[in-house]
VMD Tcl script that draws the C-alpha trace (Angstrom):
set ca {
  {6.17 -41.07 -4.04}
  {3.48 -38.99 -5.79}
  {4.56 -35.55 -6.92}
  {1.91 -33.89 -4.75}
  {3.15 -35.40 -1.48}
  {5.62 -32.56 -0.68}
  {2.79 -30.06 -1.14}
  {0.56 -32.09 1.15}
  {3.31 -32.30 3.75}
  {3.77 -28.52 3.48}
  {0.06 -28.04 4.13}
  {0.37 -30.16 7.28}
  {3.23 -28.00 8.58}
  {1.99 -26.22 11.73}
  {0.82 -22.71 10.99}
  {2.86 -19.86 12.46}
  {2.97 -16.11 12.07}
  {6.20 -16.38 10.10}
  {4.71 -18.93 7.71}
  {1.60 -16.79 7.22}
  {3.68 -13.70 6.41}
  {6.00 -15.57 4.04}
  {3.00 -16.98 2.21}
  {1.38 -13.53 2.00}
  {4.54 -11.96 0.58}
  {4.91 -14.75 -1.98}
  {1.24 -14.44 -2.95}
  {1.47 -10.65 -3.40}
  {4.68 -11.04 -5.41}
  {2.89 -13.36 -7.82}
  {-0.70 -12.15 -7.96}
  {-0.48 -8.55 -6.76}
  {-1.57 -6.93 -3.53}
  {-5.10 -6.24 -4.81}
  {-5.73 -9.98 -5.12}
  {-4.67 -10.70 -1.54}
  {-7.40 -11.42 0.98}
  {-7.56 -13.48 4.13}
  {-9.70 -16.05 2.30}
  {-7.31 -16.33 -0.65}
  {-4.32 -16.60 1.67}
  {-6.05 -19.34 3.67}
  {-6.63 -21.24 0.43}
  {-2.95 -20.95 -0.43}
  {-2.00 -22.33 2.98}
  {-4.64 -25.05 2.91}
  {-6.38 -23.89 6.06}
  {-9.71 -22.36 6.97}
  {-9.69 -18.52 7.14}
  {-10.32 -18.53 10.89}
  {-6.97 -20.29 11.41}
  {-5.17 -17.16 10.16}
  {-6.69 -14.99 12.87}
  {-4.69 -16.81 15.53}
  {-1.58 -15.22 14.00}
  {-2.80 -11.91 12.50}
  {-5.81 -10.06 13.88}
  {-7.00 -8.71 10.54}
  {-5.81 -7.75 7.09}
  {-4.26 -4.49 8.29}
  {-2.08 -6.41 10.73}
  {-1.23 -8.81 7.91}
  {-0.09 -5.89 5.74}
  {1.98 -4.48 8.61}
  {3.61 -7.88 9.00}
  {4.37 -8.09 5.28}
  {6.13 -4.72 5.45}
  {8.03 -5.97 8.48}
  {9.12 -9.09 6.59}
  {10.43 -7.12 3.61}
  {12.20 -4.40 5.60}
  {13.66 -6.81 8.15}
  {15.18 -8.76 5.26}
  {17.26 -5.83 3.99}
  {21.01 -6.21 4.01}
  {22.46 -4.85 7.27}
  {25.00 -2.07 7.52}
  {28.56 -3.21 6.81}
  {30.82 -2.03 9.67}
  {33.78 0.13 8.67}
  {32.17 1.86 5.69}
  {32.25 5.66 5.62}
  {28.92 7.36 6.29}
  {28.29 8.29 2.66}
  {28.90 4.81 1.27}
  {26.96 3.24 4.12}
  {23.88 5.45 3.66}
  {23.97 5.03 -0.10}
  {24.22 1.24 0.14}
  {21.44 1.08 2.72}
  {19.01 3.15 0.66}
  {19.76 1.41 -2.62}
  {19.30 -1.91 -0.84}
  {15.84 -0.77 0.25}
  {15.02 0.29 -3.28}
  {16.14 -3.05 -4.72}
  {13.75 -4.75 -2.29}
  {10.88 -2.58 -3.53}
  {11.69 -3.53 -7.11}
  {11.61 -7.22 -6.15}
  {8.33 -6.78 -4.24}
  {6.37 -4.48 -6.54}
  {3.44 -4.24 -4.09}
  {5.51 -3.08 -1.13}
  {5.75 0.61 -2.09}
  {1.95 0.92 -2.18}
  {1.56 -0.82 1.18}
  {4.31 1.21 2.87}
  {2.64 4.44 1.69}
  {-0.67 3.24 3.08}
  {0.60 2.71 6.64}
  {-0.47 5.37 9.13}
  {2.56 4.79 11.35}
  {5.94 3.08 10.89}
  {6.26 -0.55 11.89}
  {9.04 -1.63 14.30}
  {11.22 -2.89 11.42}
  {10.83 0.42 9.59}
  {11.74 2.30 12.77}
  {14.80 0.08 13.20}
  {15.77 0.76 9.59}
  {15.40 4.54 10.03}
  {17.34 4.32 13.28}
  {20.21 2.64 11.43}
  {20.32 5.35 8.75}
  {20.30 8.11 11.39}
  {23.07 6.23 13.18}
  {25.18 6.24 10.01}
  {24.99 10.03 9.80}
  {25.79 10.38 13.49}
  {28.72 7.96 13.25}
  {30.02 10.11 10.38}
  {30.18 13.11 12.70}
  {26.95 14.81 11.63}
  {25.33 17.05 14.19}
  {21.77 16.29 15.30}
  {20.75 19.48 13.53}
  {22.18 18.49 10.13}
  {21.02 14.89 10.54}
  {17.49 16.10 11.19}
  {17.44 18.21 8.03}
  {19.15 15.49 5.98}
  {16.42 13.01 6.89}
  {13.77 15.55 5.92}
  {15.51 16.17 2.59}
  {15.67 12.45 1.87}
  {12.03 12.02 2.80}
  {10.49 8.82 1.43}
  {13.61 8.29 -0.67}
  {15.30 6.95 2.47}
  {13.05 3.88 2.10}
  {13.73 3.57 -1.62}
  {10.59 5.45 -2.66}
  {10.35 8.38 -5.04}
  {7.59 10.96 -5.14}
  {6.99 11.74 -8.80}
  {5.59 15.01 -10.10}
  {2.60 13.05 -11.41}
  {1.58 9.50 -10.56}
  {1.21 7.23 -13.56}
  {-2.48 6.36 -14.05}
  {-3.30 2.70 -13.43}
  {-5.03 2.34 -16.78}
  {-4.95 4.23 -20.09}
  {-6.56 7.63 -19.79}
  {-6.30 11.09 -21.33}
  {-2.94 11.82 -19.71}
  {-1.56 8.39 -20.60}
  {-2.64 8.93 -24.20}
  {-1.04 12.36 -24.25}
  {2.19 11.00 -22.78}
  {2.28 8.21 -25.32}
  {1.74 10.71 -28.11}
  {4.92 12.60 -27.23}
  {7.14 9.69 -26.23}
  {6.39 6.94 -28.73}
  {6.40 6.76 -32.54}
  {2.99 7.41 -34.04}
  {1.25 4.29 -35.35}
  {-1.54 5.97 -37.31}
  {-2.61 9.39 -38.60}
  {-4.64 10.14 -35.48}
  {-1.62 9.57 -33.25}
  {0.53 11.64 -35.59}
  {-1.93 14.52 -35.39}
  {-2.10 14.23 -31.57}
  {1.67 14.25 -31.33}
  {2.00 17.29 -33.55}
  {-0.66 19.13 -31.55}
  {1.15 18.32 -28.32}
  {4.45 19.53 -29.79}
  {2.91 22.86 -30.77}
  {1.21 23.42 -27.44}
  {3.86 21.96 -25.10}
  {7.16 22.12 -26.99}
  {9.47 21.63 -24.02}
  {7.52 18.68 -22.59}
  {7.53 17.08 -26.03}
  {11.24 17.67 -26.50}
  {12.13 16.16 -23.13}
  {9.76 13.19 -23.37}
  {11.07 12.29 -26.80}
  {14.72 12.56 -25.83}
  {14.85 10.05 -22.95}
  {13.86 6.46 -22.30}
  {13.42 4.66 -19.00}
  {13.86 1.08 -17.88}
  {10.34 0.05 -16.89}
  {11.67 -3.10 -15.22}
  {13.31 -0.99 -12.51}
  {10.27 1.11 -11.65}
  {9.13 1.01 -8.03}
  {5.40 0.51 -7.62}
  {4.57 1.29 -11.25}
  {4.41 5.00 -10.47}
  {6.10 6.52 -13.49}
  {9.57 7.77 -14.31}
  {11.58 6.18 -11.50}
  {14.29 4.01 -12.97}
  {17.50 3.22 -11.10}
  {19.59 5.87 -12.82}
  {17.14 8.65 -11.93}
  {16.93 7.43 -8.35}
  {20.70 7.26 -7.92}
  {21.13 10.65 -9.62}
  {18.87 12.36 -7.08}
  {20.27 10.39 -4.14}
  {23.87 11.29 -5.03}
  {22.97 14.96 -5.38}
  {21.55 14.89 -1.87}
  {24.47 13.00 -0.35}
  {26.98 15.33 -2.02}
  {25.08 18.28 -0.60}
  {25.03 16.78 2.89}
  {28.79 16.17 2.64}
  {29.42 19.78 1.65}
  {27.28 21.16 4.48}
  {28.91 18.82 6.99}
  {32.36 20.01 5.89}
  {31.27 23.61 6.34}
  {29.96 23.00 9.84}
  {26.51 24.08 8.68}
  {23.79 24.81 11.21}
  {20.17 25.83 10.79}
  {20.48 28.31 13.68}
  {20.76 31.95 12.61}
  {24.37 33.09 12.58}
  {25.24 36.30 14.43}
}
mol new
graphics top color blue
foreach p $ca { graphics top sphere $p radius 0.5 }
foreach p [lrange $ca 0 end-1] q [lrange $ca 1 end] { graphics top cylinder $p $q radius 0.2 }
display resetview
């Protein structure tokens, strides 16, 4: 049997919404979300573009469906875990998914409203706090404090530029060994003008393979550090019976 027969058989498989979304996710994983279009996706599936519109109305609905596919595939809550372990596992599971699907963070941020799968995910996290005995008041403020981190995202102080620019050059000058006299001079100038930034940038390194969405200093250790600070704080407030209402 020729090697291309399985591919041909796959192309003859009836088109469905699930197949369209799986193909879109796989395409974005490999080529990036910027390269995805209805025409390119149709080519991947071996169909005419109009065939896709029977399953997704437009590209925005396609992107919503891709988010749904990623979020719906997250590991479910394991019954019996305490609230803190359950919330931590849930959020880190979401973050691992964003690392695997590098495009997903950008698409999730671009949505104007949460998809049903995202709402179900948020509902599960809220339920973990409530099952742990948290009041609605503290749960409300805990979710605000977590913010986008609850979905595995991190809002950095500055977004990393998509291509080399003045700030990227400046950052490189304080965080990487100088390769020529011009870089040495730039690094020394930065050190004189911004000594604390230079000291900090030169003292730490980050695992770029664990960055979500290519948006800067967001490796797993930093994410877990901030998440654990928040969870420890929630635990302390819960133990104190904290309320946002003014006390008499």
